[in-house]
N, C-alpha and C positions, 0 to 999 in steps of 0.2 A: 247881694249875691255872695254865696260862700266861696271860699278859695277852691274847694274841691269841685264845685260846679263850673267855675271859671276854667280850671285845668281840663275838665272833661269836655267842655265846649271847644277849647283850643285843640284837643286831640281829635275831635270829630271833624273840625275844619281841616286839620292837617292831613288826616286820612282821606277826606273827600278830594282835596287838591292833589294828593299823590295819585289817587286812582284816576283822576281826570287826565293825567299825563301819560298813562300807560300806553295807549295806542301810538302816540307819537314816539315814545321811547322804543317801541318794538321795531319801527321802520326807520332805520338809520339812513340818512342821505349819504350817497357815495358817488364817486366819478369812476366810470369804467371807460376803457379805450378799446376801439375795434372798428370793423367795417360793417356798414349797413348792407345787408344781403336779404335773400329770401330763403325760406325753409327748403325749397326745392333744389336750390343750387348750393346752399351752405357755404363752405370755405372756397368752393370753385368761384363764388361770386366776388372774391376779393381781387377784382381786376377793373381797370378803368372803363372798359367797354361793357360792363355788366348792367348798366342802368336800363338799357332797352330790354334785355333778357329778363331782368327783374320785374319790369312792368308786365311783361307777358305772363310770367309765372304767377304774379299777384292776381291777374285777371282770371287765371285758372284755379285759384283758390289757395295758393301758397301763403304762408304767413311771413310778416317782416321779422327779421332777426338781426342781432348783432353778432358778428364773428369776433370773439374776444381775442385781443392781442395775446401772444404767448402760447396758450394751449389750443387755440383755434376752436374752442368750444362755442356752440350756438346757444344764444340766450334769446328767448321770445321777448318781443316788445309789447307791453300791455296796451299802450296807446300808439298804435302804428302811424296814425296820421301826423304825429309829431316829427317823424323822421323820414317819411317816404320821399320827400324832396332831396334827401341826402343819399340816395341810392348809389352804391359802389364807392362812397367816400369814407375815408378814415376819419372817425369822429371821437370826441370826448362827450359822453353822455352823463349828465348829472341827474340823479334821481334816487330811487330806492327799489329794493326787491319787494315784490308782492307775490307771495306763494312761489310759483315757478317761473315768473316773468319779471321783467324790469319796467318800472313806470318812469318815463322820461319827464323831467321837469324842464331841462334846457339842453341844447345841442350846440357844440362848437366844432367846426371843421378843423382838422389838423393838417 
């Protein structure tokens, strides 16, 4: 095999492996901090007694959100089953942004 063919094959493999990593490179894992609440109550749900209220709101169609520390912004949780047992708790969520919501990989109560 000629040297130019070897170099060409090397670059084809290099490009193929680089493209295979694009989806994972786009979604960076991060840790965010805040309180688990519901979309109906939002920042008002940042209270110890909110767990019961949150369950009622979820039964009526509200979404699970995290109220971010600092600016109190609401962020939808893509996989709400991963955090519903942490209602009204301050948590550290490890995961990644996916469009306009956060995908939770792990939860730690703070």
